[in-house]
Backbone as a chain_set.jsonl record, in Angstrom:
{"seq": "MGVAGCGKTTVGRLLAERLGAAFADADGLHSPESVAKMAAGRPLTDEDRYPWLERVGQLLGRETEGQLVMACSALRRDYRDRLRSASGRPLFFVHLTGDADLLAHRMQERDSHFMPVSLLRSQLDTLEPLDIDEDGATVSITAHPSEIVTEAELYLRLQATSSS", "coords": {"N": [[-40.341, 4.949, -43.806], [-36.761, 5.044, -43.569], [-33.6, 6.343, -42.376], [-32.062, 5.987, -39.093], [-33.286, 8.214, -36.627], [-34.901, 9.797, -38.22], [-37.541, 10.059, -37.598], [-39.416, 8.022, -37.816], [-40.981, 6.485, -35.975], [-42.367, 8.454, -34.46], [-43.738, 9.94, -36.502], [-45.049, 7.808, -37.725], [-46.766, 6.837, -35.665], [-48.422, 9.104, -35.308], [-49.51, 9.327, -37.89], [-50.884, 6.887, -38.097], [-52.788, 7.278, -36.099], [-54.181, 9.468, -37.194], [-55.256, 8.242, -39.479], [-56.83, 6.32, -38.385], [-55.748, 3.838, -38.117], [-53.946, 0.79, -37.319], [-50.79, 0.643, -35.547], [-47.387, -0.307, -35.791], [-44.032, -0.985, -34.796], [-41.166, -1.804, -36.426], [-38.735, -2.101, -35.168], [-39.176, -3.524, -32.847], [-39.226, -6.105, -33.704], [-36.719, -7.023, -34.202], [-34.137, -9.424, -33.665], [-32.805, -10.43, -30.444], [-30.043, -10.69, -30.678], [-29.398, -9.086, -32.892], [-30.171, -6.559, -31.945], [-28.343, -6.284, -29.838], [-25.976, -6.275, -31.305], [-26.231, -3.899, -32.836], [-26.425, -2.052, -30.721], [-23.876, -2.243, -29.762], [-22.564, -0.831, -31.633], [-22.088, -1.961, -34.094], [-22.816, -2.392, -37.471], [-25.671, -3.973, -38.998], [-25.646, -6.882, -41.082], [-26.733, -8.019, -44.348], [-27.488, -10.662, -43.953], [-28.172, -10.607, -41.278], [-30.379, -8.968, -41.429], [-32.295, -10.147, -43.176], [-33.973, -12.292, -41.964], [-35.362, -10.7, -40.14], [-36.664, -8.857, -41.847], [-38.401, -10.646, -43.074], [-40.054, -11.321, -40.879], [-41.195, -8.794, -40.389], [-42.518, -8.323, -42.839], [-44.345, -10.461, -42.798], [-45.948, -9.712, -40.631], [-47.048, -7.372, -41.691], [-48.562, -8.537, -43.703], [-50.428, -10.01, -42.261], [-52.201, -8.183, -41.211], [-55.364, -7.679, -41.71], [-57.68, -6.348, -41.217], [-58.586, -3.242, -41.899], [-56.078, -0.657, -41.997], [-52.479, -0.746, -41.621], [-49.904, 0.998, -40.191], [-46.505, 0.956, -40.414], [-43.498, 1.467, -38.796], [-40.419, 1.343, -40.167], [-37.108, 0.801, -41.232], [-36.322, -0.036, -43.894], [-34.233, 0.316, -45.861], [-33.012, -0.331, -48.346], [-33.76, -1.067, -51.813], [-33.955, -3.81, -52.308], [-34.629, -4.706, -49.722], [-37.146, -3.547, -49.403], [-38.484, -4.823, -51.48], [-38.436, -7.429, -50.479], [-40.071, -7.085, -48.25], [-42.496, -6.512, -49.526], [-42.901, -8.948, -50.868], [-43.017, -10.822, -48.719], [-45.243, -9.87, -47.367], [-47.301, -10.115, -49.17], [-48.986, -8.256, -50.236], [-49.884, -5.007, -51.619], [-47.7, -2.337, -50.816], [-47.176, 0.908, -49.421], [-44.703, 3.266, -49.241], [-43.453, 5.752, -47.11], [-40.914, 7.828, -47.335], [-38.888, 9.286, -45.112], [-36.88, 12.066, -45.003], [-33.822, 13.788, -44.248], [-31.068, 16.034, -43.506], [-27.721, 14.915, -42.629], [-26.664, 16.143, -40.304], [-28.948, 17.076, -38.92], [-30.254, 14.629, -38.485], [-28.342, 13.306, -36.856], [-28.344, 15.013, -34.637], [-30.973, 14.63, -33.71], [-30.81, 11.926, -33.023], [-28.981, 12.051, -30.926], [-30.51, 13.309, -29.033], [-32.29, 11.402, -28.2], [-33.019, 9.066, -25.627], [-33.664, 6.469, -25.135], [-33.135, 4.506, -27.041], [-31.694, 1.814, -28.89], [-29.946, 2.272, -31.007], [-26.88, 3.62, -31.791], [-25.435, 6.88, -32.466], [-23.15, 6.569, -33.925], [-23.691, 4.703, -35.897], [-25.11, 5.986, -37.844], [-23.851, 6.962, -40.225], [-23.305, 4.562, -41.575], [-25.916, 3.705, -42.093], [-26.812, 5.777, -43.771], [-25.085, 5.381, -45.903], [-26.005, 2.928, -46.802], [-28.601, 3.454, -47.575], [-31.04, 3.505, -50.109], [-32.84, 5.57, -52.028], [-36.396, 5.761, -52.743], [-37.374, 4.171, -55.743], [-38.603, 5.227, -58.96], [-40.621, 3.521, -59.798], [-41.701, 2.5, -57.496], [-44.331, 2.327, -55.135], [-44.857, 5.077, -53.286], [-43.714, 7.933, -51.342], [-41.585, 10.75, -50.877], [-40.701, 12.604, -48.085], [-39.736, 15.54, -46.485], [-38.13, 15.999, -43.322], [-37.951, 18.4, -42.061], [-40.087, 19.961, -41.292], [-42.723, 20.487, -38.807], [-43.843, 17.619, -36.947], [-46.675, 17.206, -37.242], [-47.221, 18.506, -39.637], [-45.685, 17.011, -41.383], [-47.046, 14.599, -41.235], [-49.491, 15.385, -42.353], [-48.671, 15.885, -44.99], [-47.769, 13.306, -45.719], [-50.177, 11.901, -45.47], [-51.663, 13.105, -47.499], [-50.258, 12.21, -49.79], [-50.757, 9.451, -49.513], [-53.544, 9.374, -49.825], [-53.77, 10.36, -52.429], [-52.516, 8.265, -53.778], [-54.31, 6.188, -53.194], [-56.547, 7.104, -54.562], [-55.62, 7.105, -57.211], [-55.229, 4.416, -57.563], [-57.703, 3.344, -57.578]], "CA": [[-39.03, 4.357, -43.985], [-35.671, 5.994, -43.493], [-32.508, 6.04, -41.455], [-32.294, 6.296, -37.686], [-33.417, 9.625, -36.293], [-35.736, 10.558, -39.164], [-38.877, 10.25, -37.039], [-40.335, 6.97, -38.27], [-41.929, 6.116, -34.928], [-43.222, 9.611, -34.164], [-44.616, 10.198, -37.647], [-45.883, 6.627, -37.912], [-47.84, 6.841, -34.654], [-49.349, 10.194, -35.624], [-50.211, 8.989, -39.126], [-51.832, 5.82, -37.768], [-53.884, 7.913, -35.361], [-54.942, 10.272, -38.154], [-55.956, 7.35, -40.408], [-57.598, 5.305, -37.672], [-55.073, 2.58, -38.453], [-53.06, 0.198, -36.324], [-49.387, 1.038, -35.681], [-46.372, -1.237, -35.296], [-42.656, -0.539, -35.016], [-40.341, -2.951, -36.813], [-37.622, -2.265, -34.231], [-39.555, -4.54, -31.878], [-39.133, -7.43, -34.316], [-35.311, -7.424, -34.318], [-33.701, -10.46, -32.726], [-31.945, -9.886, -29.387], [-28.663, -10.638, -31.171], [-29.264, -7.909, -33.757], [-30.227, -5.371, -31.084], [-27.053, -6.21, -29.142], [-24.966, -5.917, -32.302], [-26.366, -2.464, -33.122], [-26.108, -1.307, -29.499], [-22.415, -2.262, -29.655], [-22.014, 0.016, -32.69], [-21.765, -2.74, -35.287], [-23.959, -2.412, -38.391], [-26.206, -5.273, -39.394], [-25.4, -7.372, -42.439], [-27.956, -8.505, -44.985], [-27.848, -11.925, -43.314], [-28.871, -10.237, -40.045], [-31.632, -8.277, -41.745], [-33.281, -10.922, -43.938], [-35.022, -12.9, -41.12], [-36.144, -9.586, -39.588], [-37.552, -8.379, -42.911], [-39.441, -11.668, -43.23], [-41.004, -11.136, -39.769], [-41.912, -7.537, -40.628], [-43.422, -8.55, -43.963], [-45.438, -11.335, -42.372], [-46.853, -8.895, -39.818], [-47.783, -6.518, -42.63], [-49.514, -9.376, -44.42], [-51.476, -10.504, -41.357], [-53.159, -7.115, -40.902], [-56.421, -7.755, -42.72], [-58.747, -5.417, -40.841], [-58.138, -1.856, -41.988], [-54.715, -0.343, -42.417], [-51.401, -0.833, -40.649], [-48.755, 1.866, -40.425], [-45.337, 0.289, -39.846], [-42.229, 2.19, -38.789], [-39.406, 0.372, -40.588], [-36.057, 1.492, -41.991], [-36.481, -0.409, -45.313], [-33.232, 1.196, -46.467], [-32.638, -0.671, -49.727], [-34.825, -1.582, -52.687], [-34.056, -5.239, -52.04], [-35.355, -4.889, -48.464], [-38.554, -3.206, -49.661], [-39.025, -5.922, -52.286], [-38.643, -8.556, -49.565], [-41.268, -6.766, -47.462], [-43.653, -6.697, -50.409], [-43.057, -10.382, -51.119], [-43.436, -11.501, -47.487], [-46.579, -9.41, -46.962], [-48.281, -10.554, -50.15], [-49.936, -7.182, -50.521], [-49.221, -3.758, -52.018], [-47.241, -1.489, -49.716], [-46.869, 2.297, -49.755], [-43.609, 3.701, -48.383], [-43.212, 7.179, -46.915], [-39.488, 7.963, -47.054], [-38.616, 10.497, -44.345], [-35.504, 12.455, -45.306], [-33.239, 14.978, -43.633], [-29.611, 16.015, -43.642], [-27.014, 14.114, -41.63], [-26.528, 16.88, -39.044], [-30.244, 17.04, -38.242], [-30.476, 13.255, -38.041], [-27.438, 13.042, -35.733], [-28.854, 15.779, -33.496], [-32.162, 13.933, -33.209], [-30.379, 10.689, -32.377], [-28.345, 12.403, -29.659], [-31.558, 13.735, -28.105], [-33.039, 10.231, -27.728], [-32.337, 8.404, -24.516], [-34.141, 5.103, -24.906], [-33.05, 3.715, -28.273], [-30.458, 1.023, -28.959], [-29.112, 2.643, -32.159], [-25.977, 4.738, -31.5], [-25.182, 7.848, -33.537], [-22.024, 6.083, -34.731], [-24.178, 3.883, -37.013], [-25.844, 6.795, -38.816], [-23.139, 6.991, -41.507], [-23.526, 3.266, -42.215], [-27.284, 3.694, -42.623], [-26.87, 6.702, -44.914], [-24.385, 4.734, -47.017], [-26.836, 1.811, -47.255], [-29.89, 3.958, -48.049], [-31.397, 3.657, -51.524], [-34.143, 6.244, -52.083], [-37.44, 5.095, -53.522], [-37.303, 4.217, -57.203], [-39.782, 5.811, -59.594], [-41.676, 2.514, -59.946], [-42.17, 2.053, -56.188], [-45.417, 3.104, -54.544], [-44.366, 5.774, -52.116], [-43.472, 9.369, -51.416], [-40.472, 11.243, -50.077], [-41.154, 13.746, -47.304], [-38.68, 16.151, -45.674], [-38.414, 16.013, -41.886], [-37.659, 19.718, -41.49], [-41.324, 20.558, -40.781], [-43.281, 19.933, -37.572], [-44.402, 16.295, -37.22], [-48.063, 17.241, -37.727], [-47.174, 18.89, -41.052], [-45.149, 15.844, -42.091], [-48.155, 13.643, -41.302], [-50.45, 15.905, -43.333], [-48.111, 15.642, -46.323], [-47.796, 11.86, -45.961], [-51.578, 11.519, -45.671], [-52.04, 13.571, -48.837], [-49.695, 11.255, -50.751], [-51.492, 8.188, -49.392], [-54.884, 9.544, -50.411], [-53.579, 10.441, -53.878], [-52.23, 6.903, -54.229], [-55.556, 5.42, -53.121], [-57.409, 7.595, -55.637], [-55.092, 6.669, -58.506], [-55.319, 2.951, -57.629], [-59.121, 2.945, -57.672]], "C": [[-37.986, 5.447, -43.864], [-34.651, 5.567, -42.457], [-32.905, 6.385, -40.024], [-32.384, 7.811, -37.494], [-34.328, 10.424, -37.199], [-37.164, 10.747, -38.66], [-39.888, 9.197, -37.436], [-41.397, 6.643, -37.223], [-42.892, 7.258, -34.631], [-44.226, 9.849, -35.279], [-45.556, 9.016, -37.866], [-47.043, 6.569, -36.932], [-48.889, 7.904, -34.977], [-50.161, 9.891, -36.88], [-51.252, 7.895, -38.868], [-53.043, 6.393, -37.037], [-54.788, 8.697, -36.312], [-55.794, 9.392, -39.067], [-56.904, 6.37, -39.712], [-57.053, 3.913, -37.926], [-54.31, 2.047, -37.248], [-51.636, 0.699, -36.578], [-48.51, -0.072, -35.125], [-45.0, -0.671, -35.628], [-41.787, -1.764, -35.27], [-39.143, -3.145, -35.891], [-37.914, -3.368, -33.22], [-39.474, -5.961, -32.41], [-37.69, -7.878, -34.56], [-35.011, -8.527, -33.306], [-32.861, -9.806, -31.626], [-30.485, -9.759, -29.836], [-28.436, -9.407, -32.049], [-29.298, -6.622, -32.945], [-28.894, -5.196, -30.367], [-25.948, -5.776, -30.096], [-25.019, -4.425, -32.598], [-25.995, -1.626, -31.907], [-24.604, -1.229, -29.28], [-21.75, -1.449, -30.764], [-21.617, -0.721, -33.95], [-22.977, -2.78, -36.208], [-24.396, -3.834, -38.71], [-25.793, -5.602, -40.822], [-26.744, -7.76, -43.055], [-28.418, -9.803, -44.33], [-28.539, -11.681, -41.981], [-30.273, -9.716, -40.358], [-32.694, -9.178, -42.376], [-34.335, -11.613, -43.06], [-35.939, -11.836, -40.498], [-37.134, -9.065, -40.624], [-38.686, -9.367, -43.162], [-40.496, -11.52, -42.133], [-41.843, -9.876, -39.97], [-42.936, -7.725, -41.746], [-44.601, -9.428, -43.592], [-46.442, -10.575, -41.509], [-47.681, -7.97, -40.705], [-48.856, -7.315, -43.366], [-50.655, -9.882, -43.56], [-52.533, -9.453, -41.063], [-54.218, -7.08, -41.995], [-57.573, -6.804, -42.43], [-58.195, -4.001, -40.905], [-56.696, -1.735, -42.425], [-53.738, -0.544, -41.268], [-50.3, 0.115, -41.089], [-47.585, 1.232, -39.686], [-44.133, 1.214, -39.932], [-41.134, 1.165, -39.067], [-38.372, 1.09, -41.441], [-36.158, 1.215, -43.49], [-35.506, 0.358, -46.206], [-32.925, 0.918, -47.933], [-33.839, -1.195, -50.501], [-35.038, -3.068, -52.43], [-34.852, -5.5, -50.765], [-36.844, -4.601, -48.666], [-39.219, -4.288, -50.51], [-39.308, -7.143, -51.418], [-39.879, -8.322, -48.69], [-42.534, -6.975, -48.288], [-43.945, -8.185, -50.606], [-43.595, -11.103, -49.879], [-44.844, -11.103, -47.068], [-47.66, -9.921, -47.901], [-49.322, -9.506, -50.491], [-49.195, -5.937, -50.974], [-48.851, -2.946, -50.776], [-46.943, -0.101, -50.248], [-45.828, 2.767, -48.753], [-43.562, 5.221, -48.316], [-41.76, 7.292, -46.458], [-39.252, 9.312, -46.384], [-37.145, 10.855, -44.506], [-35.098, 13.732, -44.584], [-31.736, 14.908, -43.757], [-28.963, 15.335, -42.435], [-26.89, 14.832, -40.293], [-27.826, 16.857, -38.244], [-30.526, 15.642, -37.692], [-29.614, 12.927, -36.819], [-27.918, 13.763, -34.478], [-30.062, 15.074, -32.877], [-31.773, 12.649, -32.481], [-29.743, 10.967, -31.022], [-29.371, 12.794, -28.599], [-32.363, 12.556, -27.546], [-32.277, 9.586, -26.586], [-32.737, 6.938, -24.344], [-34.086, 4.237, -26.165], [-31.694, 3.036, -28.356], [-29.493, 1.477, -30.045], [-28.21, 3.828, -31.813], [-25.768, 5.636, -32.725], [-24.066, 7.357, -34.459], [-22.472, 5.232, -35.924], [-24.919, 4.689, -38.078], [-25.165, 6.784, -40.184], [-23.353, 5.689, -42.271], [-24.929, 3.197, -42.823], [-27.407, 4.609, -43.834], [-26.181, 6.102, -46.138], [-25.212, 3.597, -47.622], [-28.104, 2.296, -47.957], [-29.975, 4.055, -49.57], [-32.764, 4.32, -51.554], [-35.132, 5.445, -52.923], [-37.176, 5.248, -55.01], [-38.632, 4.721, -57.746], [-40.938, 4.81, -59.7], [-42.194, 1.968, -58.616], [-43.31, 2.945, -55.709], [-44.9, 3.754, -53.272], [-44.166, 7.244, -52.384], [-42.301, 9.715, -50.512], [-40.901, 12.538, -49.407], [-39.995, 14.24, -46.44], [-39.103, 16.189, -44.208], [-38.156, 17.372, -41.249], [-38.893, 20.394, -40.9], [-41.709, 19.927, -39.437], [-43.899, 18.567, -37.892], [-45.844, 16.313, -37.74], [-48.128, 17.635, -39.198], [-46.646, 17.74, -41.911], [-46.26, 14.81, -42.283], [-49.187, 14.094, -42.33], [-49.961, 15.65, -44.751], [-48.152, 14.155, -46.67], [-49.22, 11.387, -46.235], [-52.062, 11.932, -47.062], [-51.531, 12.599, -49.903], [-50.437, 9.917, -50.715], [-52.86, 8.28, -50.055], [-54.802, 9.661, -51.939], [-53.324, 9.057, -54.465], [-53.505, 6.069, -54.243], [-56.503, 5.815, -54.25], [-56.936, 7.082, -56.991], [-55.155, 5.151, -58.673], [-56.745, 2.468, -57.829], [-59.589, 2.83, -59.099]], "O": [[-38.284, 6.629, -44.036], [-34.821, 4.567, -41.759], [-33.947, 6.995, -39.781], [-31.652, 8.578, -38.119], [-34.518, 11.62, -36.974], [-37.921, 11.522, -39.244], [-41.093, 9.448, -37.399], [-42.58, 6.536, -37.549], [-44.102, 7.047, -34.559], [-45.428, 9.949, -35.03], [-46.735, 9.209, -38.163], [-48.175, 6.284, -37.322], [-50.091, 7.639, -34.926], [-51.36, 10.164, -36.929], [-52.374, 7.975, -39.367], [-54.183, 6.032, -37.327], [-56.013, 8.598, -36.239], [-56.926, 9.75, -39.393], [-57.684, 5.679, -40.367], [-57.798, 2.934, -37.949], [-54.063, 2.769, -36.282], [-51.312, 1.127, -37.686], [-48.844, -0.699, -34.12], [-44.831, 0.037, -36.621], [-41.688, -2.652, -34.423], [-38.586, -4.241, -35.834], [-37.001, -4.069, -32.784], [-39.636, -6.918, -31.653], [-37.457, -8.977, -35.063], [-35.579, -8.546, -32.214], [-32.272, -8.747, -31.846], [-29.78, -8.837, -29.427], [-27.393, -8.76, -31.955], [-28.539, -5.694, -33.223], [-28.37, -4.084, -30.295], [-25.078, -4.989, -29.723], [-23.986, -3.755, -32.611], [-25.324, -0.602, -32.041], [-24.106, -0.272, -28.686], [-20.523, -1.379, -30.835], [-20.893, -0.182, -34.787], [-24.063, -3.163, -35.774], [-23.595, -4.769, -38.693], [-25.616, -4.714, -41.656], [-27.762, -7.821, -42.364], [-29.62, -10.017, -44.168], [-29.405, -12.462, -41.586], [-31.228, -9.996, -39.633], [-33.883, -8.984, -42.127], [-35.518, -11.527, -43.389], [-37.142, -12.052, -40.351], [-38.307, -8.856, -40.316], [-39.814, -8.957, -43.434], [-41.693, -11.584, -42.412], [-43.054, -9.887, -39.749], [-44.092, -7.326, -41.605], [-45.728, -9.175, -44.017], [-47.65, -10.77, -41.642], [-48.882, -7.809, -40.489], [-49.946, -6.801, -43.619], [-51.741, -10.156, -44.073], [-53.657, -9.8, -40.7], [-53.998, -6.522, -43.07], [-58.36, -6.495, -43.324], [-57.411, -3.605, -40.042], [-56.164, -2.594, -43.128], [-54.118, -0.517, -40.098], [-49.822, 0.045, -42.221], [-47.657, 0.997, -38.48], [-43.786, 1.69, -41.012], [-40.944, 0.228, -38.292], [-38.731, 1.908, -42.289], [-36.084, 2.152, -44.286], [-35.912, 0.977, -47.19], [-32.611, 1.841, -48.684], [-34.802, -1.698, -49.923], [-36.176, -3.53, -52.345], [-35.668, -6.421, -50.728], [-37.696, -5.328, -48.157], [-40.381, -4.629, -50.287], [-40.32, -7.817, -51.609], [-40.641, -9.251, -48.424], [-43.516, -7.541, -47.809], [-45.093, -8.62, -50.52], [-44.525, -11.904, -49.981], [-45.565, -11.908, -46.478], [-48.799, -10.137, -47.487], [-50.408, -9.827, -50.975], [-47.992, -5.819, -50.739], [-49.612, -2.886, -49.81], [-46.509, 0.054, -51.39], [-46.044, 2.677, -47.545], [-43.624, 5.897, -49.343], [-41.417, 6.905, -45.341], [-39.398, 10.358, -47.016], [-36.266, 10.054, -44.187], [-35.911, 14.625, -44.346], [-31.181, 13.856, -44.074], [-29.57, 15.2, -41.373], [-27.0, 14.195, -39.245], [-27.809, 16.642, -37.032], [-30.986, 15.498, -36.559], [-30.103, 12.336, -35.856], [-27.904, 13.196, -33.386], [-30.151, 14.942, -31.656], [-32.345, 12.325, -31.441], [-29.94, 10.206, -30.074], [-29.127, 12.627, -27.404], [-33.042, 12.698, -26.529], [-31.046, 9.562, -26.577], [-32.191, 6.247, -23.484], [-34.905, 3.333, -26.331], [-30.676, 3.598, -27.951], [-28.321, 1.102, -30.009], [-28.708, 4.926, -31.567], [-25.91, 5.197, -33.866], [-24.044, 7.694, -35.643], [-21.705, 5.058, -36.871], [-25.315, 4.137, -39.105], [-25.837, 6.614, -41.201], [-23.56, 5.711, -43.485], [-25.108, 2.692, -43.931], [-28.046, 4.245, -44.822], [-26.632, 6.289, -47.268], [-25.125, 3.337, -48.822], [-28.62, 1.613, -48.842], [-29.095, 4.614, -50.224], [-33.754, 3.707, -51.152], [-34.751, 4.574, -53.705], [-36.799, 6.323, -55.478], [-39.659, 4.649, -57.071], [-42.103, 5.208, -59.692], [-43.036, 1.07, -58.605], [-43.261, 4.166, -55.859], [-44.552, 3.075, -52.306], [-44.407, 7.74, -53.485], [-42.061, 9.05, -49.504], [-41.4, 13.454, -50.061], [-39.351, 13.453, -45.746], [-40.277, 16.385, -43.891], [-38.143, 17.486, -40.023], [-38.76, 21.31, -40.089], [-41.093, 18.957, -38.996], [-44.422, 18.373, -38.989], [-46.192, 15.505, -38.601], [-48.993, 17.154, -39.93], [-47.111, 17.527, -43.03], [-46.396, 14.222, -43.356], [-49.702, 13.276, -43.093], [-50.738, 15.247, -45.617], [-48.525, 13.785, -47.783], [-49.446, 10.568, -47.126], [-52.787, 11.185, -47.719], [-52.272, 12.211, -50.806], [-50.71, 9.324, -51.758], [-53.278, 7.364, -50.763], [-55.651, 9.13, -52.654], [-53.854, 8.717, -55.523], [-53.753, 5.326, -55.193], [-57.18, 4.964, -54.826], [-57.746, 6.674, -57.823], [-55.137, 4.651, -59.798], [-56.971, 1.318, -58.206], [-60.751, 2.505, -59.343]]}, "num_chains": 1, "name": "protein.A"}
């Protein structure tokens, strides 16, 4: 989870590969209207996001064979709660964090994403870090992606051990 440019897709793909899990990107579940709205530099409202979160949560709930790593912004506690509710299963969130300059630089380097850099501030303003009672971990994006994946995997394994 995290704002645009934090590496959700890159880290998610690598983590899924490391775990032998399936991977999905929630960006592919946005409605065409929401993609057009973001591409035009207009932030989504909760009313735009709620049907999307329902679709994401349902996909998370359908994955019954093994694990699924999902790249998803999940910026607010309410959004994460909706994902948990729609999936009907426990979820573990890896919150990828970095400073605004690094995030903006990464967004400028991308050439095939609908999210413009102009929406980064809106996402940062919306972001609610994980609460202490949420299953998850916060990981800095300043390291190499393979190191980020190693840290995320460690947190996941610790969570699995403590849940057993």
